DRENKETI-851854 format. One line per 4 residues: their letters; for each residue x negated, y, z negated of C-alpha. Coordinates in nm, 4 decimals. Layout:
BEGIN
a = X:Y:Z ~ ...
END
This chain:
BEGIN
msnn = 0.9170:2.8499:-2.5491 ~ 1.1872:2.7731:-2.2936 ~ 1.4533:2.5176:-2.3782 ~ 1.3378:2.3414:-2.0608
siaq = 1.1101:2.0692:-2.1944 ~ 0.8862:2.0697:-1.8880 ~ 0.7854:2.4259:-1.9852 ~ 0.6017:2.3182:-2.3013
dfrf = 0.2394:2.4099:-2.3699 ~ 0.1323:2.0485:-2.3267 ~ -0.1493:1.8778:-2.5145 ~ -0.2295:1.5072:-2.5034
psll = 0.0243:1.3946:-2.7699 ~ 0.3101:1.6038:-2.6316 ~ 0.2353:1.5034:-2.2711 ~ 0.2267:1.1358:-2.3642
rfaf = 0.5536:1.1727:-2.5575 ~ 0.7123:1.3384:-2.2555 ~ 0.5915:1.0679:-2.0138 ~ 0.6519:0.7722:-2.2453
ptii = 1.0250:0.7298:-2.1697 ~ 0.9490:0.7230:-1.7968 ~ 0.6752:0.4627:-1.8481 ~ 0.9181:0.2375:-2.0343
mmvf = 1.1861:0.3161:-1.7760 ~ 0.9620:0.1928:-1.4932 ~ 0.8767:-0.1193:-1.6918 ~ 1.2469:-0.1968:-1.7236
msly = 1.2889:-0.1344:-1.3516 ~ 1.0155:-0.3844:-1.2759 ~ 1.1906:-0.6312:-1.5042 ~ 1.4856:-0.6408:-1.2621
tivd = 1.2647:-0.8301:-1.0181 ~ 1.0501:-1.0140:-1.2728 ~ 1.3391:-1.1536:-1.4757 ~ 1.5032:-1.2693:-1.1535
gifi = 1.1815:-1.4537:-1.0693 ~ 1.1584:-1.6218:-1.4091 ~ 1.5194:-1.7412:-1.4093 ~ 1.5110:-1.8452:-1.0439
srfv = 1.1944:-2.0485:-1.0938 ~ 1.3182:-2.2100:-1.4136 ~ 1.6849:-2.2694:-1.3201 ~ 1.6745:-2.3157:-0.9430
gsna = 1.3171:-2.4091:-0.8467 ~ 1.0007:-2.2875:-0.6770 ~ 1.1499:-2.3076:-0.3256 ~ 1.4216:-2.0641:-0.4301
lssv = 1.1519:-1.8352:-0.5711 ~ 0.9759:-1.8501:-0.2349 ~ 1.3028:-1.7607:-0.0605 ~ 1.3436:-1.4436:-0.2654
nivy = 0.9912:-1.3363:-0.1757 ~ 1.0591:-1.4007:0.1937 ~ 1.3434:-1.1445:0.1997 ~ 1.1804:-0.9020:-0.0429
pfls = 1.0209:-0.6924:0.2369 ~ 1.3638:-0.5669:0.3482 ~ 1.4705:-0.4942:-0.0086 ~ 1.1426:-0.3077:-0.0495
lvia = 1.2489:-0.0912:0.2449 ~ 1.5705:-0.0045:0.0597 ~ 1.3676:0.0900:-0.2473 ~ 1.1296:0.2917:-0.0287
cgvm = 1.4131:0.5080:0.1029 ~ 1.5385:0.5813:-0.2485 ~ 1.1900:0.6590:-0.3761 ~ 1.1196:0.8886:-0.0807
lstg = 1.4130:1.1244:-0.1420 ~ 1.3904:1.1111:-0.5208 ~ 1.0179:1.1787:-0.5635 ~ 0.9899:1.4257:-0.2767
gsal = 1.3085:1.6020:-0.3795 ~ 1.2111:1.6071:-0.7462 ~ 0.8804:1.7797:-0.6726 ~ 1.0569:2.0441:-0.4610
takr = 1.3372:2.0964:-0.7131 ~ 1.0960:2.1282:-1.0074 ~ 0.8922:2.3820:-0.8101 ~ 1.2089:2.5848:-0.7402
lgeg = 1.2957:2.5761:-1.1120 ~ 0.9447:2.6960:-1.1947 ~ 0.9937:2.9831:-0.9500 ~ 1.3230:3.0786:-1.1189
adre = 1.5494:2.9784:-0.8268 ~ 1.7922:2.7826:-1.0464 ~ 2.0989:2.8000:-0.8198 ~ 1.9059:2.6902:-0.5136
akei = 1.7542:2.4039:-0.7155 ~ 2.1026:2.2759:-0.8051 ~ 2.2207:2.2990:-0.4438 ~ 1.9158:2.1117:-0.3171
fsml = 1.9649:1.8472:-0.5864 ~ 2.3298:1.7986:-0.4853 ~ 2.2424:1.7825:-0.1152 ~ 1.9751:1.5190:-0.1796
llat = 2.2164:1.3148:-0.3903 ~ 2.4654:1.2990:-0.1031 ~ 2.1906:1.2164:0.1469 ~ 2.0616:0.9358:-0.0757
fllg = 2.4049:0.7753:-0.1051 ~ 2.4667:0.7917:0.2704 ~ 2.1251:0.6385:0.3347 ~ 2.2141:0.3485:0.1038
vlll = 2.5358:0.2887:0.2984 ~ 2.3474:0.2883:0.6309 ~ 2.0998:0.0315:0.4983 ~ 2.3893:-0.1862:0.3782
lggk = 2.5604:-0.1790:0.7180 ~ 2.2403:-0.2315:0.9155 ~ 2.1278:-0.5230:0.7023 ~ 2.4652:-0.6953:0.7240
lflr = 2.4822:-0.6516:1.1001 ~ 2.1418:-0.8127:1.1632 ~ 2.1272:-1.0525:0.8692 ~ 2.0309:-1.3763:1.0474
plil = 1.7695:-1.2355:1.2896 ~ 1.6253:-1.0311:1.0052 ~ 1.5722:-1.3372:0.7850 ~ 1.4112:-1.5317:1.0680
llgs = 1.1895:-1.2345:1.1513 ~ 1.0706:-1.2239:0.7901 ~ 0.9331:-1.5766:0.8293 ~ 1.1919:-1.8014:0.6679
tdll = 1.1532:-2.1750:0.7241 ~ 1.4517:-2.4068:0.7685 ~ 1.4020:-2.5281:0.4113 ~ 1.4285:-2.1751:0.2697
yqdc = 1.6861:-2.0153:0.5019 ~ 2.0067:-2.0699:0.3030 ~ 1.8664:-1.9303:-0.0200 ~ 1.7215:-1.6353:0.1745
asyl = 2.0622:-1.5568:0.3241 ~ 2.2470:-1.5922:-0.0073 ~ 2.0116:-1.3600:-0.1947 ~ 1.9800:-1.0926:0.0740
eisl = 2.3497:-1.0720:0.1617 ~ 2.4611:-1.0028:-0.1944 ~ 2.1701:-0.7650:-0.2562 ~ 2.2760:-0.5567:0.0445
yfap = 2.6163:-0.4822:-0.1098 ~ 2.4336:-0.3037:-0.3901 ~ 2.1991:-0.0999:-0.1672 ~ 2.3800:0.2305:-0.2475
acvl = 2.3568:0.1562:-0.6204 ~ 1.9878:0.0700:-0.5836 ~ 1.8918:0.4005:-0.4201 ~ 2.1116:0.6056:-0.6551
qlff = 1.9520:0.4380:-0.9541 ~ 1.6078:0.5427:-0.8304 ~ 1.7327:0.8935:-0.7579 ~ 1.8805:0.9535:-1.1024
qtff = 1.5882:0.7975:-1.2878 ~ 1.3555:1.0493:-1.1260 ~ 1.5844:1.3493:-1.1707 ~ 1.6530:1.2753:-1.5367
vtag = 1.2846:1.3590:-1.5902 ~ 1.3108:1.6758:-1.3808 ~ 1.6179:1.7794:-1.5814 ~ 1.4186:1.7415:-1.9035
qpgl = 1.6093:1.4276:-2.0122 ~ 1.3556:1.1421:-1.9778 ~ 1.4901:0.9747:-2.2920 ~ 1.8393:0.9474:-2.1453
glal = 1.6963:0.8073:-1.8226 ~ 1.5123:0.5472:-2.0288 ~ 1.8249:0.4521:-2.2244 ~ 2.0293:0.3992:-1.9081
taag = 1.7532:0.2017:-1.7375 ~ 1.7114:-0.0133:-2.0470 ~ 2.0865:-0.0773:-2.0498 ~ 2.0714:-0.1835:-1.6863
gian = 1.7720:-0.4059:-1.7503 ~ 1.9342:-0.5767:-2.0490 ~ 2.2533:-0.6288:-1.8494 ~ 2.0461:-0.7836:-1.5714
mild = 1.8764:-1.0278:-1.8102 ~ 2.2021:-1.1365:-1.9731 ~ 2.3799:-1.1781:-1.6393 ~ 2.0838:-1.3689:-1.4933
yifm = 2.1228:-1.6293:-1.7657 ~ 2.5026:-1.6459:-1.7350 ~ 2.5137:-1.6596:-1.3546 ~ 2.2240:-1.9013:-1.3031
gplg = 2.2716:-2.1013:-1.6228 ~ 2.6289:-2.1874:-1.7274 ~ 2.7889:-2.0731:-1.3994 ~ 2.5257:-2.2353:-1.1768
lgvs = 2.5392:-1.9696:-0.9028 ~ 2.1753:-2.0158:-0.8013 ~ 1.9996:-1.7346:-0.6152 ~ 2.3371:-1.5713:-0.5466
gaal = 2.3717:-1.5229:-0.9215 ~ 2.0264:-1.3629:-0.9368 ~ 2.1177:-1.1110:-0.6664 ~ 2.4521:-1.0345:-0.8317
atgl = 2.2897:-0.9828:-1.1726 ~ 2.0310:-0.7443:-1.0279 ~ 2.2925:-0.5442:-0.8379 ~ 2.5172:-0.5070:-1.1406
gqsv = 2.2181:-0.4070:-1.3524 ~ 2.1260:-0.1366:-1.1001 ~ 2.4842:-0.0117:-1.1025 ~ 2.4654:0.0825:-1.4711
paia = 2.2208:0.3773:-1.4358 ~ 2.3640:0.4628:-1.0914 ~ 2.7204:0.5132:-1.2168 ~ 2.6148:0.6649:-1.5495
glly = 2.3836:0.9110:-1.3723 ~ 2.6611:1.0192:-1.1399 ~ 2.8932:1.0811:-1.4341 ~ 2.6288:1.2648:-1.6350
ftlv = 2.5231:1.5082:-1.3640 ~ 2.8886:1.5690:-1.2760 ~ 3.0252:1.6290:-1.6247 ~ 2.7360:1.7773:-1.8260
rknl = 2.6911:2.1412:-1.7231 ~ 2.4560:2.2695:-1.9952 ~ 2.1318:2.1384:-1.8458 ~ 1.9070:2.2882:-1.5800
lyiv = 2.0411:2.0470:-1.3177 ~ 2.3963:1.9345:-1.2450 ~ 2.6033:1.8605:-0.9369 ~ 2.7447:2.1606:-0.7513
kprf = 2.8959:2.1942:-0.4058 ~ 2.6181:2.0776:-0.1730 ~ 2.4686:2.3344:0.0584 ~ 2.2747:2.2066:0.3560
ypga = 1.9135:2.3161:0.3447 ~ 1.7540:2.1474:0.6479 ~ 1.4101:2.2753:0.5552 ~ 1.4409:2.1445:0.1992
llks = 1.5635:1.8061:0.3225 ~ 1.2733:1.7724:0.5640 ~ 1.0311:1.8913:0.2959 ~ 1.1657:1.6324:0.0522
vfng = 1.1372:1.3560:0.3098 ~ 0.7900:1.4680:0.4090 ~ 0.6685:1.5206:0.0528 ~ 0.8086:1.1861:-0.0601
ssem = 0.6703:1.0048:0.2420 ~ 0.3619:0.8914:0.0499 ~ 0.5770:0.7045:-0.2044 ~ 0.7887:0.5673:0.0796
vtnv = 0.4722:0.4559:0.2587 ~ 0.3711:0.2699:-0.0559 ~ 0.6939:0.0709:-0.0652 ~ 0.7129:0.0108:0.3103
snav = 0.3520:-0.1021:0.3013 ~ 0.4369:-0.3353:0.0134 ~ 0.6993:-0.4898:0.2387 ~ 0.4501:-0.5439:0.5214
vtyl = 0.1830:-0.6727:0.2849 ~ 0.4259:-0.9160:0.1216 ~ 0.5161:-1.0397:0.4692 ~ 0.1479:-1.0938:0.5538
fnlv = 0.0848:-1.2672:0.2209 ~ 0.3774:-1.5013:0.2866 ~ 0.2528:-1.5922:0.6344 ~ -0.1035:-1.6564:0.5162
mlrf = 0.0062:-1.8623:0.2171 ~ 0.2459:-2.0709:0.4269 ~ -0.0474:-2.1499:0.6543 ~ -0.2898:-2.2407:0.3742
lgep = -0.0702:-2.3966:0.1038 ~ 0.2919:-2.4145:0.2264 ~ 0.5942:-2.3310:0.0098 ~ 0.4056:-2.3796:-0.3253
gvaa = 0.1551:-2.1185:-0.2079 ~ 0.4332:-1.8699:-0.1360 ~ 0.5780:-1.9356:-0.4830 ~ 0.2332:-1.8752:-0.6358
itiv = 0.1781:-1.5453:-0.4552 ~ 0.5303:-1.4443:-0.5615 ~ 0.4366:-1.4949:-0.9271 ~ 0.1217:-1.2874:-0.8856
lysq = 0.3068:-1.0064:-0.7075 ~ 0.5831:-1.0081:-0.9712 ~ 0.3199:-0.9570:-1.2383 ~ 0.1736:-0.6730:-1.0330
flfn = 0.5148:-0.5005:-1.0449 ~ 0.4937:-0.4948:-1.4240 ~ 0.1360:-0.3708:-1.4589 ~ 0.1665:-0.1104:-1.1820
alym = 0.4933:0.0071:-1.3370 ~ 0.2893:0.1463:-1.6263 ~ 0.0786:0.3595:-1.3918 ~ 0.3769:0.4616:-1.1808
gfsm = 0.5852:0.5468:-1.4861 ~ 0.3127:0.7700:-1.6255 ~ 0.2629:0.9401:-1.2887 ~ 0.6371:0.9974:-1.2463
gvsp = 0.6642:1.1248:-1.6029 ~ 0.3956:1.3915:-1.5661 ~ 0.4686:1.4925:-1.2052 ~ 0.7515:1.7378:-1.2880
visy = 0.5196:1.9067:-1.5393 ~ 0.2540:1.9490:-1.2711 ~ 0.5066:2.0727:-1.0128 ~ 0.6647:2.3169:-1.2575
nygr = 0.3358:2.4732:-1.3624 ~ 0.2181:2.4832:-1.0026 ~ 0.5334:2.6804:-0.9202 ~ 0.4702:2.9154:-1.2156
knis = 0.1015:2.9507:-1.1158 ~ 0.0004:2.8541:-1.4704 ~ -0.3426:2.7318:-1.3571 ~ -0.4981:2.6876:-1.7011
llrr = -0.2207:2.4518:-1.8158 ~ -0.2234:2.2776:-1.4776 ~ -0.5950:2.2027:-1.5200 ~ -0.5486:2.0816:-1.8755
vtki = -0.2607:1.8482:-1.7899 ~ -0.4492:1.7012:-1.4940 ~ -0.7611:1.6320:-1.7038 ~ -0.5477:1.4598:-1.9675
cfaf = -0.3845:1.2465:-1.6979 ~ -0.7140:1.1288:-1.5516 ~ -0.8555:1.0469:-1.8961 ~ -0.5444:0.8524:-1.9932
tivs = -0.5426:0.6612:-1.6631 ~ -0.9089:0.5566:-1.6939 ~ -0.8708:0.4267:-2.0496 ~ -0.5385:0.2514:-1.9869
sali = -0.6750:0.0888:-1.6699 ~ -0.9524:-0.0775:-1.8670 ~ -0.7059:-0.2002:-2.1299 ~ -0.4555:-0.3310:-1.8752
tata = -0.7257:-0.5158:-1.6810 ~ -0.8584:-0.6810:-1.9973 ~ -0.5053:-0.7800:-2.0997 ~ -0.4264:-0.9307:-1.7590
laat = -0.7487:-1.1343:-1.7512 ~ -0.7080:-1.2636:-2.1069 ~ -0.3380:-1.3468:-2.0716 ~ -0.3525:-1.5147:-1.7287
paiv = -0.2419:-1.8653:-1.8421 ~ 0.0395:-1.7271:-2.0582 ~ 0.1721:-1.4921:-1.7897 ~ 0.1761:-1.7599:-1.5184
gift = 0.3309:-2.0064:-1.7628 ~ 0.6319:-1.7799:-1.8089 ~ 0.7302:-1.8424:-1.4479 ~ 0.6473:-2.2089:-1.3978
ppqt = 0.5509:-2.5110:-1.6157 ~ 0.1745:-2.5795:-1.6481 ~ 0.1961:-2.9252:-1.4903 ~ 0.3184:-2.7999:-1.1526
etya = 0.1188:-2.7409:-0.8348 ~ 0.2457:-2.3839:-0.8237 ~ 0.1016:-2.3170:-1.1721 ~ -0.2451:-2.4398:-1.0762
iakt = -0.2525:-2.2205:-0.7646 ~ -0.1125:-1.9122:-0.9391 ~ -0.3415:-1.9400:-1.2437 ~ -0.6570:-1.9246:-1.0324
gffi = -0.5166:-1.6532:-0.8092 ~ -0.3871:-1.4313:-1.0883 ~ -0.7263:-1.4156:-1.2615 ~ -0.9043:-1.3030:-0.9435
fsfn = -0.6222:-1.0679:-0.8446 ~ -0.6206:-0.8927:-1.1848 ~ -0.9460:-0.7070:-1.1201 ~ -0.7485:-0.4679:-0.8984
ymfa = -0.5931:-0.3051:-1.2066 ~ -0.9252:-0.1407:-1.2890 ~ -0.8868:0.0807:-0.9813 ~ -0.5109:0.0878:-0.9077
glni = -0.4148:0.3372:-1.1790 ~ -0.6464:0.6107:-1.0559 ~ -0.5282:0.5595:-0.6985 ~ -0.1602:0.5727:-0.7948
fssa = -0.2049:0.8883:-1.0005 ~ -0.4182:1.0590:-0.7342 ~ -0.1432:1.0083:-0.4763 ~ 0.1258:1.1231:-0.7214
lfta = -0.0811:1.4309:-0.8079 ~ -0.0762:1.5545:-0.4485 ~ 0.2983:1.4829:-0.4242 ~ 0.3536:1.6909:-0.7371
lnng = 0.1464:1.9702:-0.5798 ~ 0.3767:1.9530:-0.2760 ~ 0.0958:1.8295:-0.0507 ~ 0.2699:1.5361:0.1147
iisa = 0.0008:1.4895:0.3808 ~ -0.2856:1.4079:0.1435 ~ -0.0603:1.1985:-0.0774 ~ 0.0574:1.0003:0.2260
visf = -0.3006:0.9468:0.3463 ~ -0.4009:0.7948:0.0125 ~ -0.0875:0.5787:-0.0067 ~ -0.1002:0.4618:0.3536
lrtf = -0.4658:0.3607:0.3434 ~ -0.4324:0.2063:-0.0028 ~ -0.1163:0.0055:0.0408 ~ -0.1338:-0.0808:0.4082
vfia = -0.4549:-0.0289:0.6038 ~ -0.7100:-0.1503:0.3480 ~ -0.4919:-0.4373:0.2254 ~ -0.3882:-0.5489:0.5740
vsil = -0.7499:-0.5546:0.6883 ~ -0.8469:-0.7487:0.3751 ~ -0.5658:-1.0036:0.4168 ~ -0.6500:-1.0613:0.7811
llpq = -1.0290:-1.0731:0.7321 ~ -1.1172:-1.2151:0.3890 ~ -0.9200:-1.5446:0.4151 ~ -1.1074:-1.6158:0.7383
llgv = -1.4343:-1.5878:0.5461 ~ -1.3415:-1.7186:0.2009 ~ -1.0240:-1.9240:0.2476 ~ -0.7577:-1.8923:-0.0248
tgvw = -1.0016:-1.7021:-0.2480 ~ -1.0018:-1.4299:0.0161 ~ -0.6241:-1.3973:-0.0192 ~ -0.6569:-1.3268:-0.3911
lsvp = -0.9439:-1.0814:-0.3356 ~ -0.7516:-0.8770:-0.0780 ~ -0.5853:-0.6367:-0.3198 ~ -0.8897:-0.5806:-0.5486
aaef = -1.1011:-0.5054:-0.2399 ~ -0.8417:-0.2604:-0.1052 ~ -0.8025:-0.0790:-0.4383 ~ -1.1810:-0.0507:-0.4738
atlf = -1.2109:0.1031:-0.1267 ~ -0.9258:0.3452:-0.1982 ~ -1.0885:0.4633:-0.5201 ~ -1.3697:0.6328:-0.3289
lsly = -1.1185:0.8079:-0.1013 ~ -0.9034:0.9239:-0.3951 ~ -1.1944:1.0697:-0.5894 ~ -1.3294:1.2421:-0.2789
lvqk = -0.9955:1.4086:-0.1978 ~ -0.9312:1.5198:-0.5565 ~ -1.2756:1.6769:-0.5681 ~ -1.2317:1.8377:-0.2246
yrgr = -0.9010:2.0103:-0.3139 ~ -0.9906:2.1198:-0.6669 ~ -1.0577:2.4745:-0.5534 ~ -0.7201:2.5117:-0.3823
yfrt = -0.5024:2.4045:-0.6733 ~ -0.7025:2.4466:-0.9941 ~ -0.8986:2.7687:-0.9465 ~ -0.7618:3.0768:-1.1213
pa = -0.6862:3.3533:-0.8661 ~ -0.9250:3.6472:-0.8806
END
C-alpha cells in the first residue's frame, strides 16, 4: 500500500477514521461563529447578536471565496495525484495558495472602501448600525487569514494529514473561545472583541499551515515556485463553484431571513433567527466535515479509475449519512430547550421565539445530510455543473421561494418551515441526479 493515506483499501472503519478529523475540524470551525454568538448574547445583549447577523452575509461571501478555491482546487489536485502527476499537483497547489491570499486582500480592500453603504444595504437599523460597523470593520482585517485557514484545512486532508488539520483548527477554536471571554468579559470590548477573537483564532491555522507546507518537504504536497495554469485555475473555480454557491446563497438567505423577521417580530426576531442559524452551522458542520473528509478519497480513486473501490466508498458514505441524519435530527428535537438556553436566558422574549422556531426548523436535518453529500460527491468527481445545480437550488432557489411564500400563508411559522421545505424538495433532485449519473462514474469499463 502507498504511504499516501488516501490510497488505502477503504472499508467502513478505516473510511470513518480518515474522515473523523475533518468532521471534528469543521465542528471547531463552526464554533468560531457559535461561540461568538453565545458570548455576544450573554455579555453584550440580543441587539448586538442581531447586529452580527446583519453583517454576516458579507462575511459569508468571504468564506465562499475561500471555500471555492480550496474545495475545487483540492478535487483537481487529488485527481492529479491519483494520475501520478505529482509535480504538476504541487505547482497547482502553490498557484491556488497565492490566488487565495490575493483574493482575501481584495475582499479586505473592497469591504473597507464601501463599509457604510454595505452595512445599510444589508438592512441595518439605526439601533444596530454602530455594532454592525464595529464587528464588520475588524473582521475585514482578517479576511486573508480567513480564506487561508479554509484553504489549508482542506489541503491538509488532500495531503494525507487530516489529524494535523484537526489539531490546528482545534487550537484556533480554543484560542477563539479564550479570547472571546477575555475581550468581551474583563476588557469589555463588546462586539469588537468578538470580531478580534475570531480573527486571531483564524490566524492560528492560517499561519501554521503556511509554515507547514513551506518547511515540510516529505509529504505529497508542499509549496514550490508557482506556475500559472490558467486552465487549472478556471477548473478549480468552476469545480468549487457549487460550494461557493452554497455560501453565497447562505448570505442571501440570511439577508432575507433578517428582513422578514424585522417585519414580523423586530430586533428580538432577528436575534432568534440568529440563534437558530448558529445551531444550523454546528449540525451541518458534521455533514460537511464528513463530505470534505471523504472527497479526496473519491477524487483520488476516480483519477486512478479504481471503480470497485469508488463504488464501495460511495455506498458507505450514503449509509453513514442516512443513519447520522436520523440521529442528528432526534438530538436536535430533544435538546431544543437546552440548545436555545445556551444563547439566551429562558425568561427572555428572544428565548420564547427561538425555542418554538428551533423545534420546527430542526426537521430539515433529516434531509440536509444527503443533499450536502450528493453535491460534494459530484465536486469530488470533478463535475462542477451538477454539484452547482444541487447547491444553487438547495441553498438559494428553494429556500428563497419558501421564505417569500410560506410566511405569507403561515406567518412566522412559515419562516421556520422554509428550510425544512427546501431541503425536502432538494432531496428528490439529489437522488434523481445520483441515480442518473451512476453509469458514468460507477460502471466498470468493458
